[in-house]
N, C-alpha and C positions, 0 to 999 in steps of 0.2 A: 504494500500500500504506500503510495507516494506521501512524503511528508508535506506539511503545510508550506505554501509559498507565501513569502512576506513581500508586500508591495507598499512603498511609501509615497505619499504625495508631498513633494518638497518644493519650496520656493522662498527665496530670502527677502520677502517683503510681505506686508499685510495686504489683504484685499485681492489676492491673486487667484482665489477659487480653490485653494487646497481642501478646505473642509467640505465644500460643495461636491467636489470630485469624490472624496472618500465616502461621503454619505450615500450618494446615488450609486456609486460602483458597488458598495457593500450591500445596499438594498437589492440591487439587481441580482448579484451573485446568490444572495440568500433566497430570493424568490425562485431562482432556478434550482433550488434544492441543495446548494452548497452550504457547508457549515462554516460560518465566517466569524472571525474575531476582529473587532476594530479596536485600535489603541489610540486614545487621545493623548498625544505627547505634547500638546500645546497648553501652557499654563492658563491661557485665556479660556480654555475649556468649552469652546463653541460646539464641538462635536458631542460632548457629554450633554450639553443643554439641548441640542437638536434631537437627540435620541430620547429625550424626556427622562433622563436619569438624574436623580437628586442625590448628591453625595451627602451621606449622613455623618454626623460627628463620630469619630473613632472607626469609621468604615475604611478599609484599605483602598487605596488608589494606586495609580502608577508610581507615585513617590515611594510608597512602602514596598512595592514590587521591585523597583530598581535598587533600593537599599537593602533588599533581602530581609526585610523585617517580617514579611509574610511570604508564603509560597505563592508562586504565580497564580495557581488556581484560586487562591483565596482573594485575589484582586479582580477576578472575572465575574461579571454580572450578566444575567439574562436581560434582554431588552424586550420591548412590547412586540417585537417582530420575530416571527419564526426563523430559526437557524442563525440568528444574529446576536452576538455576545459582545460585551464591552469591558475594556479596562479603562475606567474613567480617570479624569484629572480634575484638579482645582488649582487655585493660584498658589498653593503651597508647593506645587511641583518645582517652582523656580529655585527652591532651596536645595535641590538635588545637584545643582551645578558644581559646587565645591566637592561633593562626594565623588562625582564622576571624574572631575579633574584630578583628584588626589588618588584615585584608585590605580592609576598607571595603565589600566586597560579599559578606560571608560567607553571607548568607541565600540567595544564588544559586549558591554554590560547587558543591553537590552536583548541582543542576540542570544546570550546565554540564558537569560530569564525565559525567553519565549521557547527555547529548545525543550524545556520541561513539559510544555503543553502542545508541542507540534503534532503529536499523534491524535489530538482531539479535534483538529480543525483542518479544513481544506485550504483556507486562505486567511491571512492576517493582513488587514489594510490599516496603515498607520498614518495619522495626521501629524506632520512635523510642525514645530514652531517656526515662525517666520523670521527667525534671526540665526545668524551664525553663532551657535552656542554649543555647550557640551551635550545638551539634550539632542540638538539637531545632529551632532556627530554620531551619537549612539543610535539614533533612528536610522541614519544612512548605513551604519555598520551592521544593522540587523536586517537589511533589505536584500532580497534576491533581485529586485527590480525597482526602478523609480519612475514616477510620472511627474512631469513638471508643468503645473498649470501657470499660465502667464497672462496677465491682463493685457488687452490690446491697447497699450498706452506706452509712453516713454518710460514711465516708472516700471512697467512690466518688462520692457526690454532690458533695463538696468538690472532688475531682479534676475532675469534669465542669465545674464552674463555672470553675475556674482555666484549664482547657483552652480553654473557649469564650472567656474573656477574652483569652487569648493570641492565638487565631485572629482575634478581632475587632481587636486591635491591629495585627496583620500586614496585615489587609485595609484598615484605615482609615488608619494612620499610615505604614507602610512600603511598602504595596502589594506585599508580598512573596508574598501568596497570594490568588489570585482563583478558586480551584477550587471544587469541590462538596463538601458535607458529605453523605456517603452515609448516615450515620445513627449512632445511638448503640446499641451492643450491650450489653445487661445481661449481666453475667458472674457466675458462681456463684449463679445464681438457685436458691434453696433451695425444695424441695418435700418434703412429708411425705405419702407415698402419692399420691393423686390431687389433692392441693391444695397450692397455693403457700403458703408461710408468710406470716404477717401482716407480718413485717419486710420480706420481699422485695416483697410486694404494695405496701406503703407506699412503699418506695424507688423502685420502677419508676413508680408514679404521680407521684412527685416528679420523676423524669427527664422524664416526659411534660410536666409543667408547665413545667419549665425550658426544654426545647426549644421549647415553644409560645411562651414569653415571648421567646426569642431569635430564632426564625425564623418565628413565626406559623403553625407547623404542628408536629404531633407527629412527631418523627424517630426515635422509639424502635423498633428492629427486634426480631424474635424473639430471645428470650434464650437464652444458653448456660447450661444447667442445671449445678448443682454435681454432679459425678460423677467418681469415680476412673477412669472409662473413658477420659477425655481423657489423663490421665497415663499410663495403661497403653498407649494407642495411641502416644503419643510415645516411651515407653521401648522399645516393640517395633518402632518404625518403620513402623507400620501406619496406615491410614485408619480412620475409624469404621465405614465400610461393610465393610472387610475384617474387622473385629472383630464384625460382625453388629449394629452399633449405629447403623444408618441413621437412626433416629428422633432421636438426639442431633445428627446432622449437619445437621438442617433449617436452623438459623440460618446455618450456613456456606453452604449452598446458596442461601439468599435473598441473602446478601451477594455471592456470586459472580455471580448474575444482575444485581444492581445494578451491579457492576463491568463486566460485559459490555455493559451499556447505555451506558457511557461512550463507546463507539465511535461 
């Protein structure tokens, strides 16, 4: 039986769509009958909130799992969705930075913690923090593959370059990551009627050029359009298909197929 595949959503700036990608990818995989663990590795805890999980006092979170104060299984909670489980976070997660930095092998800490539950899940989808930090390093180190959501803006292009530089450093210097880059997902792709805006078009072309320079191939995947329907789906706890917005779900479907090919 193949072990769990770990895929992280990574981007070194806020507002790039990381949590949106994790949530909708995990929901789709779970709906297809896969057993999915999601890990909220962002101290802002948006994923935990979107999944309707309330962190109770004295209840273990990712912080306690990373510090090995509890077994990994004790930090995993059922969600309201079938086949979907969560290791939550709260703002206390920020305090783990010194622990990871001082351990000497911080980049491998999350990978080691997840190894103890790898036989229980088909996939682990991880939401990384939007900063270059010890938590971000251990998330990348735990990953078999990465997806990089990028807002179709100048800020997004800057985030993409910083993210690729960090991944390159981990590959070359620390050998902490040797997995796949599944692709870059343009986020908040703006359209007016049936046409993409000039700004979005220009920024997506720049993403294609950047990935071509880094990987000798265009790694830009279908874009997530700017739409209030994503926020509505999150607030209602629904999928895009359940809301009758299957067309908007196409980028998520493409990404899920690429994740399934990791097997």
